[in-house]
All heavy atoms as an XYZ file, in Angstrom:
914
protein
N     310.448    123.989     82.084
C     310.112    124.481     80.780
C     311.419    124.854     80.071
O     312.348    125.468     80.621
C     309.274    125.788     80.848
C     307.851    125.514     80.674
S     307.061    127.098     80.517
C     305.768    126.879     81.728
N     311.412    124.631     78.781
C     312.633    125.023     78.036
C     312.530    126.515     77.687
O     311.479    127.128     77.725
C     312.697    124.220     76.725
O     311.620    124.575     75.855
C     312.646    122.690     76.991
N     313.646    127.030     77.255
C     313.736    128.456     76.955
C     312.856    128.819     75.748
O     312.244    129.896     75.687
C     315.196    128.839     76.652
N     312.769    127.813     74.777
C     311.937    128.052     73.624
C     310.480    128.167     73.967
O     309.739    129.035     73.426
C     312.174    126.956     72.569
C     313.525    126.939     71.967
C     313.756    125.782     71.056
O     312.869    124.901     70.946
O     314.814    125.719     70.430
N     309.976    127.347     74.859
C     308.599    127.416     75.289
C     308.330    128.664     75.998
O     307.312    129.312     75.830
C     308.257    126.118     76.123
C     308.328    124.863     75.265
C     306.890    126.277     76.764
C     308.103    123.623     75.963
N     309.197    129.062     76.886
C     309.049    130.341     77.620
C     308.984    131.530     76.645
O     308.156    132.373     76.842
C     310.204    130.572     78.641
C     310.080    129.677     79.867
C     311.234    130.009     80.805
C     311.120    129.108     82.057
N     312.202    129.407     82.986
N     309.847    131.492     75.685
C     309.848    132.611     74.720
C     308.524    132.608     73.901
O     307.949    133.689     73.694
C     311.072    132.443     73.720
C     311.215    133.494     72.672
C     311.416    134.837     73.298
C     312.376    133.193     71.767
N     308.064    131.438     73.504
C     306.784    131.295     72.799
C     305.662    131.796     73.678
O     304.823    132.547     73.180
C     306.586    129.862     72.353
C     305.293    129.621     71.552
C     305.266    130.399     70.255
C     305.161    128.151     71.232
N     305.629    131.450     74.912
C     304.583    131.854     75.797
C     304.586    133.369     76.045
O     303.535    134.037     76.069
C     304.629    131.122     77.152
C     304.273    129.626     76.978
S     304.342    128.742     78.552
C     302.972    129.430     79.407
N     305.791    133.926     76.152
C     305.902    135.391     76.300
C     305.373    136.112     75.040
O     304.700    137.177     75.117
C     307.364    135.767     76.530
C     307.844    135.491     77.950
O     306.990    135.278     78.829
N     309.108    135.428     78.177
N     305.688    135.587     73.834
C     305.227    136.196     72.633
C     303.708    136.103     72.510
O     303.022    137.040     72.082
C     305.859    135.505     71.407
C     307.247    135.919     71.219
C     307.881    135.304     69.986
N     309.255    135.677     69.839
C     310.057    135.206     68.933
N     309.624    134.306     68.042
N     311.277    135.640     68.805
N     303.145    134.947     72.901
C     301.670    134.802     72.851
C     301.038    135.798     73.868
O     300.065    136.414     73.538
C     301.289    133.351     73.185
C     301.719    132.425     72.014
C     299.816    133.243     73.431
C     301.534    130.952     72.269
N     301.581    135.871     75.061
C     301.058    136.844     76.031
C     301.090    138.253     75.574
O     300.179    139.023     75.746
C     301.850    136.696     77.377
O     301.669    135.414     77.910
N     302.254    138.633     74.953
C     302.400    139.954     74.427
C     301.358    140.249     73.304
O     300.737    141.247     73.301
C     303.814    140.229     73.905
C     304.084    141.579     73.317
C     303.911    142.690     74.339
C     305.507    141.620     72.770
N     301.207    139.260     72.381
C     300.237    139.436     71.318
C     298.826    139.579     71.835
O     298.059    140.395     71.378
C     300.312    138.208     70.353
O     301.537    138.188     69.701
N     298.488    138.721     72.865
C     297.169    138.819     73.458
C     296.952    140.190     74.123
O     295.884    140.824     73.941
C     296.964    137.699     74.448
C     295.617    137.625     75.102
C     294.497    137.413     74.063
C     295.617    136.464     76.118
N     297.969    140.678     74.833
C     297.824    141.986     75.490
C     297.659    143.112     74.524
O     296.821    143.987     74.678
C     299.047    142.194     76.376
N     298.424    143.043     73.399
C     298.337    144.086     72.369
C     296.976    144.061     71.706
O     296.366    145.116     71.455
C     299.479    143.930     71.324
C     300.888    144.294     71.844
C     301.915    143.959     70.762
C     300.943    145.781     72.165
N     296.502    142.900     71.446
C     295.182    142.751     70.797
C     294.072    143.297     71.705
O     293.194    143.992     71.247
C     294.875    141.256     70.441
O     295.895    140.794     69.545
C     293.515    141.072     69.809
N     294.165    142.950     72.963
C     293.116    143.463     73.894
C     293.223    144.979     74.038
O     292.174    145.665     74.084
C     293.319    142.762     75.296
C     292.915    141.295     75.276
S     293.281    140.423     76.813
C     292.314    141.329     77.989
N     294.421    145.521     74.075
C     294.536    147.001     74.155
C     294.041    147.637     72.917
O     293.355    148.648     73.026
N     294.304    147.113     71.731
C     293.849    147.694     70.521
C     292.319    147.652     70.438
O     291.661    148.609     70.059
C     294.459    146.938     69.330
C     294.057    147.496     68.000
C     294.505    148.675     67.518
C     293.130    146.723     67.197
C     294.062    149.171     66.320
C     292.742    147.203     65.985
C     293.238    148.424     65.517
N     291.747    146.526     70.840
C     290.315    146.350     70.860
C     289.673    147.417     71.787
O     288.661    148.007     71.438
C     289.887    144.938     71.176
O     290.497    144.055     70.255
C     288.360    144.778     71.169
N     290.211    147.533     72.960
C     289.652    148.514     73.940
C     289.780    149.892     73.429
O     288.862    150.727     73.562
C     290.433    148.322     75.277
N     290.856    150.170     72.722
C     291.084    151.541     72.144
C     289.962    151.768     71.077
O     289.418    152.894     71.001
C     292.447    151.616     71.558
O     292.604    152.817     70.774
N     289.708    150.810     70.259
C     288.640    150.998     69.193
C     287.301    151.216     69.844
O     286.568    152.107     69.410
C     288.617    149.757     68.288
C     289.731    149.688     67.232
C     289.557    148.329     66.452
C     289.655    150.817     66.286
N     286.950    150.456     70.826
C     285.664    150.656     71.530
C     285.600    152.011     72.169
O     284.554    152.689     72.176
C     285.328    149.514     72.525
C     284.839    148.282     71.855
C     285.574    147.106     71.907
C     283.601    148.287     71.232
C     285.096    145.955     71.278
C     283.128    147.135     70.577
C     283.891    145.986     70.630
N     286.695    152.478     72.710
C     286.696    153.805     73.343
C     286.500    154.918     72.348
O     285.935    155.931     72.684
N     286.986    154.718     71.149
C     286.821    155.727     70.084
C     285.506    155.741     69.429
O     285.124    156.720     68.749
C     287.897    155.555     69.054
C     289.342    155.794     69.575
C     290.373    155.520     68.488
O     290.027    155.220     67.345
N     291.616    155.501     68.890
N     284.729    154.724     69.561
C     283.441    154.570     68.798
C     282.510    155.688     69.190
O     281.680    156.070     68.324
C     282.828    153.193     69.057
C     283.541    152.135     68.282
S     282.885    150.511     68.616
C     281.332    150.589     67.710
N     282.561    156.208     70.367
C     281.620    157.280     70.745
C     281.761    158.543     69.894
O     280.864    159.263     69.730
N     282.937    158.772     69.336
C     283.136    159.949     68.521
C     283.232    159.695     67.105
O     283.782    160.469     66.349
N     282.660    158.618     66.599
C     282.730    158.250     65.166
C     281.831    159.119     64.256
O     282.032    159.118     63.068
C     282.379    156.784     65.009
C     283.425    155.874     65.492
S     283.010    154.136     65.326
C     282.713    154.000     63.562
N     280.883    159.835     64.818
C     280.047    160.603     63.929
C     278.598    160.383     64.371
O     278.254    159.697     65.322
N     277.706    161.027     63.610
C     276.269    160.912     63.995
C     275.713    159.468     63.826
O     276.165    158.731     62.988
C     275.590    161.825     62.982
C     276.593    162.307     62.047
C     277.954    161.807     62.484
N     274.795    159.134     64.678
C     274.107    157.886     64.587
C     272.654    158.113     64.262
O     272.134    159.179     64.424
C     274.143    157.061     65.927
O     273.393    157.823     66.883
C     275.645    156.907     66.450
N     272.015    157.114     63.725
C     270.627    157.266     63.307
C     269.773    157.644     64.499
O     269.007    158.612     64.518
C     270.109    156.031     62.600
C     268.687    156.183     62.156
C     268.407    156.864     60.970
C     267.582    155.733     62.879
C     267.049    157.063     60.590
C     266.331    155.871     62.530
C     266.033    156.582     61.332
N     269.876    156.831     65.567
C     268.966    156.965     66.724
C     269.188    158.305     67.426
O     268.249    159.029     67.711
C     269.114    155.836     67.673
O     268.843    154.609     66.971
C     268.191    155.904     68.832
N     270.432    158.614     67.678
C     270.731    159.820     68.497
C     270.645    161.129     67.716
O     270.228    162.140     68.206
C     272.176    159.654     69.074
C     272.594    160.747     69.942
C     273.974    160.470     70.580
C     274.741    161.694     70.718
N     275.890    161.838     69.922
N     271.070    161.103     66.513
C     271.195    162.337     65.719
C     270.255    162.551     64.532
O     269.707    163.629     64.370
C     272.674    162.459     65.210
C     273.710    162.305     66.286
O     273.702    163.141     67.204
O     274.479    161.347     66.290
N     270.082    161.511     63.765
C     269.301    161.631     62.518
C     267.814    161.525     62.773
O     267.040    162.323     62.292
C     269.775    160.547     61.528
C     268.857    160.524     60.230
C     271.237    160.772     61.094
N     267.387    160.549     63.541
C     265.940    160.344     63.820
C     265.266    161.621     64.345
O     264.189    161.928     63.878
C     265.742    159.105     64.669
N     265.871    162.302     65.324
C     265.187    163.520     65.783
C     264.986    164.582     64.717
O     263.930    165.290     64.699
C     266.111    164.078     66.889
C     266.828    162.871     67.396
C     267.052    161.976     66.145
N     265.957    164.689     63.754
C     265.814    165.641     62.632
C     264.640    165.193     61.738
O     263.805    166.044     61.319
C     267.096    165.771     61.868
C     268.228    166.371     62.733
C     266.894    166.605     60.589
C     269.574    166.274     62.093
N     264.613    163.882     61.516
C     263.511    163.372     60.606
C     262.137    163.494     61.315
O     261.170    163.848     60.633
C     263.796    161.893     60.286
C     265.055    161.592     59.539
C     265.204    160.104     59.295
C     265.198    162.423     58.271
N     262.093    163.250     62.579
C     260.844    163.418     63.328
C     260.354    164.851     63.262
O     259.103    165.080     63.062
C     261.048    162.952     64.777
C     261.217    161.435     64.921
C     261.702    161.031     66.267
O     262.063    161.868     67.137
N     261.753    159.733     66.494
N     261.210    165.762     63.431
C     260.831    167.187     63.490
C     260.407    167.725     62.093
O     259.528    168.517     61.959
C     261.983    167.976     63.996
C     261.803    169.448     64.068
C     263.078    170.158     64.627
C     263.079    171.600     64.190
N     264.427    172.145     64.101
N     261.135    167.239     61.031
C     261.022    167.924     59.731
C     260.461    167.063     58.619
O     260.089    167.607     57.594
C     262.362    168.446     59.317
C     262.958    169.436     60.269
O     262.511    170.572     60.365
N     263.961    169.057     60.973
N     260.469    165.782     58.738
C     260.180    164.904     57.568
C     259.032    163.936     57.796
O     258.282    163.631     56.758
C     261.404    164.112     57.214
S     262.892    165.081     57.051
N     258.891    163.433     58.960
C     257.972    162.242     59.113
C     256.474    162.592     58.998
O     255.669    161.741     58.786
C     258.260    161.598     60.479
C     259.524    160.843     60.495
C     259.848    160.165     61.797
O     259.106    160.320     62.801
N     260.870    159.424     61.838
N     256.109    163.900     59.051
C     254.687    164.220     58.878
C     254.240    163.844     57.467
O     253.087    163.498     57.232
C     254.443    165.698     59.196
O     255.167    166.538     58.308
N     255.152    163.922     56.476
C     254.862    163.533     55.136
C     255.425    162.162     54.737
O     254.786    161.408     54.004
C     255.384    164.558     54.129
S     254.650    166.149     54.217
N     256.541    161.857     55.292
C     257.254    160.610     54.894
C     256.894    159.515     55.922
O     257.670    159.110     56.790
C     258.766    160.794     54.889
C     259.225    161.495     53.629
N     259.496    160.789     52.494
C     259.444    162.786     53.398
C     259.917    161.687     51.577
N     259.903    162.860     52.078
N     255.614    159.012     55.735
C     255.114    157.896     56.527
C     253.946    157.292     55.729
O     253.448    157.895     54.827
C     254.591    158.382     57.898
C     253.550    159.431     57.853
C     253.115    159.832     59.212
N     252.117    160.949     59.070
C     251.419    161.368     60.015
N     251.553    160.915     61.274
N     250.487    162.295     59.830
N     253.620    156.078     56.080
C     252.576    155.394     55.300
C     251.275    156.233     55.255
O     250.819    156.791     56.242
C     252.323    154.042     56.031
C     253.672    153.840     56.709
C     254.175    155.210     57.083
N     250.753    156.291     54.072
C     249.480    157.030     53.851
C     249.602    158.535     53.635
O     248.589    159.187     53.466
N     250.818    159.068     53.602
C     250.992    160.472     53.404
C     251.683    160.789     52.136
O     251.965    159.886     51.311
C     251.757    161.066     54.571
C     251.002    161.092     55.895
C     249.665    161.792     55.900
O     249.553    162.851     55.148
O     248.769    161.381     56.576
N     251.973    162.009     51.808
C     252.459    162.406     50.484
C     253.894    161.984     50.165
O     254.186    161.784     48.974
C     252.412    163.939     50.391
N     254.707    161.789     51.157
C     256.095    161.329     50.908
C     256.136    159.973     50.173
O     255.332    159.094     50.584
N     256.985    159.823     49.202
C     257.007    158.572     48.419
C     257.518    157.365     49.166
O     257.473    156.257     48.663
C     257.865    158.927     47.175
C     258.709    160.047     47.654
C     257.934    160.797     48.671
N     258.146    157.597     50.272
C     258.650    156.495     51.132
C     258.639    156.890     52.582
O     258.608    158.086     52.931
C     260.067    156.083     50.694
C     261.087    157.198     50.774
C     261.852    157.400     51.911
C     261.296    158.039     49.677
C     262.760    158.385     51.991
C     262.231    159.040     49.733
C     262.949    159.227     50.893
N     258.639    155.905     53.450
C     258.559    156.136     54.885
C     259.957    156.492     55.450
O     260.961    156.020     54.947
C     258.028    154.899     55.575
O     258.044    155.075     56.983
N     259.957    157.316     56.466
C     261.168    157.690     57.173
C     261.001    157.443     58.658
O     261.602    158.137     59.506
C     261.561    159.171     56.916
C     262.071    159.454     55.563
S     262.619    161.177     55.430
C     263.807    161.022     54.202
N     260.273    156.464     58.984
C     259.966    156.177     60.433
C     261.019    155.320     61.114
O     261.270    155.492     62.294
C     258.624    155.467     60.610
C     257.421    156.290     60.157
C     256.174    155.492     60.369
C     257.350    157.655     60.803
N     261.752    154.500     60.360
C     262.719    153.621     60.962
C     264.028    153.698     60.179
O     264.035    154.145     58.950
C     262.286    152.158     60.987
O     262.187    151.680     59.628
C     260.922    151.973     61.693
N     265.103    153.198     60.741
C     266.361    153.095     60.061
C     266.213    152.231     58.793
O     266.736    152.587     57.741
C     267.451    152.467     60.988
C     268.728    152.201     60.302
C     269.629    153.231     60.073
C     269.051    150.927     59.840
C     270.861    152.968     59.403
C     270.211    150.647     59.190
C     271.140    151.671     58.991
O     272.301    151.415     58.346
N     265.552    151.149     58.892
C     265.330    150.265     57.777
C     264.614    150.956     56.635
O     264.914    150.693     55.457
C     264.566    148.989     58.194
C     265.295    148.040     59.070
C     265.430    148.488     60.522
O     264.636    149.348     60.938
O     266.323    147.981     61.239
N     263.703    151.865     56.942
C     263.004    152.667     55.894
C     263.935    153.631     55.234
O     263.908    153.865     54.030
C     261.861    153.481     56.506
C     260.704    152.669     57.070
O     260.546    151.484     56.701
O     259.964    153.140     57.949
N     264.801    154.318     56.035
C     265.607    155.420     55.602
C     266.877    154.979     54.858
O     267.256    155.559     53.826
C     265.976    156.338     56.763
C     266.902    157.474     56.295
C     264.696    156.939     57.339
N     267.497    153.943     55.356
C     268.847    153.551     54.837
C     268.934    153.405     53.316
O     269.874    153.914     52.712
C     269.302    152.279     55.566
C     270.592    151.674     55.087
C     271.723    152.675     55.286
N     272.993    152.180     54.749
C     273.423    152.460     53.512
N     272.744    153.184     52.734
N     274.632    151.999     53.080
N     267.978    152.757     52.700
C     268.074    152.608     51.227
C     267.987    153.982     50.472
O     268.414    154.102     49.357
C     266.869    151.740     50.804
C     266.466    151.044     52.085
C     266.843    151.950     53.192
N     267.425    155.000     51.112
C     267.265    156.300     50.500
C     268.301    157.335     50.968
O     268.203    158.487     50.680
C     265.875    156.803     50.866
C     264.783    155.932     50.303
C     264.133    154.961     50.961
C     264.296    155.959     48.997
N     263.178    154.333     50.111
C     263.308    154.939     48.893
C     264.523    156.713     47.865
C     262.520    154.753     47.764
C     263.836    156.476     46.704
C     262.859    155.492     46.651
N     269.351    156.861     51.697
C     270.297    157.788     52.281
C     270.955    158.687     51.232
O     271.057    159.940     51.444
C     271.349    157.031     53.084
N     271.393    158.134     50.144
C     272.056    158.946     49.092
C     271.133    160.000     48.494
O     271.551    161.153     48.321
N     269.862    159.606     48.257
C     268.898    160.561     47.700
C     268.570    161.618     48.763
O     268.406    162.800     48.399
C     267.654    159.825     47.309
N     268.504    161.242     50.018
C     268.251    162.181     51.078
C     269.380    163.183     51.190
O     269.128    164.393     51.299
C     268.078    161.435     52.432
C     267.738    162.366     53.600
S     267.406    161.433     55.092
C     269.001    160.816     55.489
N     270.628    162.771     51.086
C     271.754    163.672     51.113
C     271.672    164.668     50.029
O     271.866    165.885     50.241
C     273.036    162.856     51.011
C     274.293    163.692     50.858
C     275.521    162.804     50.605
C     276.735    163.664     50.141
N     277.859    162.824     49.871
N     271.375    164.195     48.837
C     271.305    165.110     47.614
C     270.151    166.130     47.895
O     270.330    167.338     47.598
C     271.032    164.283     46.384
C     270.975    165.051     45.077
C     272.338    165.731     44.780
C     270.569    164.128     43.934
N     269.020    165.651     48.324
C     267.814    166.511     48.465
C     268.029    167.580     49.562
O     267.680    168.735     49.348
C     266.615    165.676     48.825
N     268.626    167.208     50.681
C     268.880    168.199     51.723
C     270.022    169.145     51.406
O     269.978    170.323     51.758
C     268.987    167.599     53.142
C     267.777    166.799     53.504
C     270.289    166.768     53.282
N     271.067    168.631     50.720
C     272.132    169.481     50.302
C     271.730    170.569     49.311
O     272.230    171.653     49.414
C     273.276    168.641     49.670
O     273.818    167.764     50.584
N     270.831    170.227     48.463
C     270.327    171.140     47.457
C     269.126    171.950     47.985
O     268.540    172.752     47.254
C     269.978    170.464     46.170
C     271.179    169.870     45.463
C     270.819    169.138     44.230
O     269.686    168.972     43.871
N     271.876    168.672     43.482
N     268.740    171.684     49.201
C     267.612    172.340     49.860
C     266.311    172.167     49.102
O     265.431    172.992     49.118
C     267.883    173.833     50.105
C     269.093    173.995     51.058
C     269.277    175.440     51.419
C     270.474    175.518     52.324
N     270.687    176.860     52.879
N     266.191    170.982     48.516
C     264.921    170.604     47.858
C     263.918    170.027     48.848
O     262.729    170.096     48.626
C     265.166    169.549     46.728
C     266.110    169.972     45.639
C     266.457    168.815     44.695
C     265.526    171.141     44.819
N     264.430    169.434     49.881
C     263.667    168.857     50.985
C     264.178    169.362     52.284
O     265.410    169.523     52.476
C     263.778    167.333     50.928
C     262.971    166.663     49.852
S     261.236    166.768     50.251
C     260.530    166.677     48.640
N     263.390    169.499     53.254
C     261.882    169.500     53.068
C     261.448    170.754     52.289
O     262.072    171.810     52.378
C     261.370    169.595     54.520
C     262.476    170.109     55.334
C     263.747    169.767     54.581
N     260.381    170.611     51.537
C     259.948    171.690     50.696
C     259.465    172.912     51.587
O     258.730    172.683     52.529
C     258.805    171.133     49.856
C     258.333    169.892     50.625
C     259.479    169.459     51.427
N     259.889    174.056     51.209
C     259.408    175.272     51.946
C     259.572    176.436     51.004
O     260.619    176.871     50.647
C     260.241    175.511     53.195
C     259.784    176.649     53.976
C     260.301    177.882     54.092
C     258.566    176.699     54.742
N     259.498    178.704     54.849
C     258.446    177.971     55.287
C     257.558    175.765     55.016
C     257.384    178.381     56.075
C     256.505    176.155     55.800
C     256.437    177.437     56.305
N     258.426    176.947     50.534
C     258.411    177.917     49.496
C     258.056    179.325     49.992
O     258.113    180.273     49.238
C     257.379    177.505     48.389
C     257.634    176.157     47.903
C     256.762    175.096     48.155
C     258.824    175.857     47.178
C     257.051    173.805     47.706
C     259.045    174.557     46.692
C     258.194    173.560     46.970
O     258.505    172.289     46.495
N     257.849    179.493     51.247
C     257.554    180.850     51.808
C     258.841    181.695     51.769
O     259.899    181.180     52.019
C     257.035    180.725     53.222
N     258.648    182.905     51.483
C     259.775    183.889     51.388
C     260.166    184.329     52.811
O     259.348    184.938     53.497
C     259.349    185.051     50.519
C     260.532    185.941     50.181
O     261.520    185.959     50.936
O     260.396    186.699     49.223
N     261.422    184.063     53.241
C     261.809    184.450     54.557
C     261.834    185.952     54.774
O     261.902    186.442     55.933
C     263.176    183.872     54.738
C     263.722    183.544     53.323
C     262.489    183.357     52.504
N     261.783    186.752     53.695
C     261.749    188.231     53.843
C     260.455    188.654     54.528
O     260.403    189.775     55.065
C     261.822    188.893     52.499
C     263.230    188.742     51.833
C     263.275    189.450     50.504
O     262.337    190.107     50.070
N     264.403    189.337     49.839
N     259.418    187.828     54.543
C     258.190    188.140     55.157
C     258.038    187.702     56.580
O     256.926    187.744     57.126
C     257.028    187.642     54.219
C     256.928    188.345     52.933
C     257.464    187.813     51.865
C     256.368    189.613     52.866
C     257.446    188.455     50.601
C     256.306    190.299     51.636
C     256.841    189.703     50.551
O     256.815    190.436     49.301
N     259.122    187.261     57.170
C     259.092    186.883     58.578
C     259.246    185.387     58.805
O     259.450    184.584     57.878
N     259.099    184.997     60.035
C     259.276    183.563     60.462
C     257.871    182.981     60.552
O     256.941    183.577     61.045
C     259.947    183.510     61.813
C     260.033    182.164     62.402
N     260.891    181.252     61.960
C     259.285    181.609     63.355
C     260.738    180.128     62.584
N     259.766    180.302     63.459
N     257.768    181.730     60.086
C     256.511    181.014     60.148
C     256.575    179.888     61.144
O     257.551    179.192     61.212
C     256.209    180.458     58.728
C     255.993    181.518     57.691
C     257.073    182.075     57.023
C     254.698    181.960     57.370
C     256.906    183.023     56.100
C     254.539    182.953     56.468
C     255.631    183.472     55.767
N     255.563    179.765     61.935
C     255.561    178.725     63.043
C     255.642    177.316     62.525
O     256.169    176.450     63.199
C     254.364    178.947     63.958
O     253.172    178.692     63.249
N     255.143    177.059     61.354
C     255.211    175.709     60.796
C     256.349    175.503     59.806
O     256.362    174.524     59.068
C     253.828    175.341     60.089
C     253.569    176.317     58.933
O     254.145    177.344     58.771
N     252.640    175.890     58.096
N     257.338    176.328     59.831
C     258.456    176.190     58.919
C     259.213    174.902     59.163
O     259.480    174.499     60.301
C     259.439    177.365     59.066
C     260.603    177.311     58.131
C     261.530    178.527     58.235
O     261.161    179.475     58.918
O     262.557    178.460     57.590
N     259.564    174.193     58.054
C     260.265    172.891     58.222
C     261.652    172.992     57.619
O     262.317    171.951     57.448
C     259.456    171.811     57.516
C     258.216    171.410     58.253
C     257.732    170.060     57.763
N     256.434    169.822     58.275
C     255.323    169.903     57.637
N     255.305    170.182     56.333
N     254.194    169.655     58.242
N     262.118    174.122     57.238
C     263.482    174.260     56.653
C     264.477    173.656     57.620
O     264.413    173.814     58.823
C     263.816    175.638     56.296
O     262.930    176.179     55.371
N     265.508    173.020     57.039
C     266.573    172.458     57.884
C     267.618    173.575     58.148
O     268.001    174.321     57.259
C     267.291    171.275     57.205
C     266.358    170.066     56.906
C     267.143    169.033     56.189
C     265.868    169.523     58.255
N     268.148    173.562     59.378
C     269.239    174.499     59.649
C     270.517    173.982     59.024
O     270.637    172.774     58.702
C     269.427    174.588     61.183
O     269.942    173.429     61.687
N     271.547    174.822     58.856
C     272.806    174.341     58.334
C     273.388    173.181     59.184
O     274.032    172.230     58.669
C     273.688    175.565     58.369
C     272.769    176.711     58.288
C     271.487    176.267     59.002
N     273.185    173.264     60.518
C     273.702    172.209     61.415
C     272.981    170.871     61.144
O     273.577    169.813     61.086
C     273.526    172.578     62.852
C     273.806    171.482     63.848
C     274.413    173.817     63.173
N     271.662    170.935     60.916
C     270.908    169.716     60.642
C     271.321    169.113     59.289
O     271.448    167.929     59.175
C     269.366    170.013     60.626
C     268.883    170.374     62.043
C     267.439    170.852     62.011
O     267.078    171.635     61.093
O     266.664    170.534     62.953
N     271.507    169.973     58.306
C     271.935    169.463     56.966
C     273.321    168.813     57.159
O     273.539    167.736     56.617
C     272.011    170.642     55.931
C     270.569    171.155     55.654
C     272.687    170.174     54.641
C     270.502    172.409     54.851
N     274.209    169.442     57.862
C     275.548    168.867     58.020
C     275.442    167.539     58.790
O     276.165    166.586     58.410
C     276.459    169.855     58.826
C     277.868    169.444     58.917
C     278.791    170.502     59.481
N     278.333    171.086     60.706
C     277.937    172.365     60.893
N     277.921    173.154     59.859
N     277.557    172.785     62.059
N     274.602    167.418     59.788
C     274.476    166.115     60.479
C     274.005    165.033     59.560
O     274.556    163.935     59.578
C     273.407    166.201     61.635
C     273.960    166.847     62.864
C     274.880    165.957     63.654
O     274.443    164.891     64.181
O     276.049    166.301     63.701
N     272.965    165.360     58.745
C     272.434    164.300     57.817
C     273.507    163.958     56.767
O     273.665    162.728     56.511
C     271.203    164.847     57.151
C     269.970    165.033     58.011
C     268.839    165.713     57.253
C     269.525    163.769     58.658
N     274.212    164.902     56.199
C     275.237    164.605     55.204
C     276.340    163.853     55.807
O     276.876    162.882     55.219
C     275.692    165.973     54.531
C     276.905    165.711     53.720
C     274.594    166.579     53.723
N     276.762    164.219     57.041
C     277.864    163.493     57.693
C     277.440    162.028     57.966
O     278.274    161.116     57.771
C     278.265    164.187     59.015
O     278.650    165.510     58.669
C     279.368    163.485     59.702
N     276.230    161.848     58.355
C     275.736    160.488     58.612
C     275.780    159.663     57.348
O     276.253    158.514     57.320
C     274.309    160.539     59.187
C     273.665    159.213     59.394
C     273.989    158.266     60.340
C     272.593    158.659     58.622
N     273.192    157.174     60.197
C     272.326    157.369     59.175
C     271.853    159.117     57.552
C     271.343    156.545     58.641
C     270.896    158.284     57.041
C     270.632    157.000     57.576
N     275.299    160.196     56.255
C     275.309    159.502     54.966
C     276.781    159.231     54.528
O     277.116    158.063     54.148
C     274.527    160.268     53.869
C     274.742    159.558     52.526
C     273.068    160.377     54.283
N     277.609    160.207     54.603
C     279.021    160.098     54.219
C     279.743    159.038     55.065
O     280.656    158.405     54.568
C     279.722    161.391     54.311
C     279.323    162.325     53.191
O     278.731    161.992     52.229
N     279.675    163.630     53.403
N     279.308    158.882     56.265
C     279.900    157.910     57.219
C     279.403    156.474     56.970
O     279.734    155.554     57.701
N     278.524    156.305     55.997
C     278.056    154.970     55.677
C     276.608    154.732     56.115
O     276.119    153.568     55.968
N     275.976    155.756     56.633
C     274.571    155.623     57.105
C     274.362    154.419     57.994
O     273.475    153.639     57.875
C     273.614    155.621     55.876
């Protein structure tokens, strides 16, 4: 082999190694990218939203699947940030209610972070 071919092969090998390392690094970081629909968002929706947001109920759109929710992500962010949804009109000064559906600050932050991350 000539010196030029060896140099070219070394460069190709180095490029391949760097590409593989970079790709592995990206996959390793994906676990900490933020909330996911299945792991983080769906449980909040199941607990607080899906009793109304499903076919045949009062909610104007379904929240049963990612495909149902994704088009409404921006509106959902606005509604939970302003505490318009889920609706809860009972006065907390009178105690805790077993059927309360208000979102906790942590749940609101999860939903907003999910939307801000591209839903």
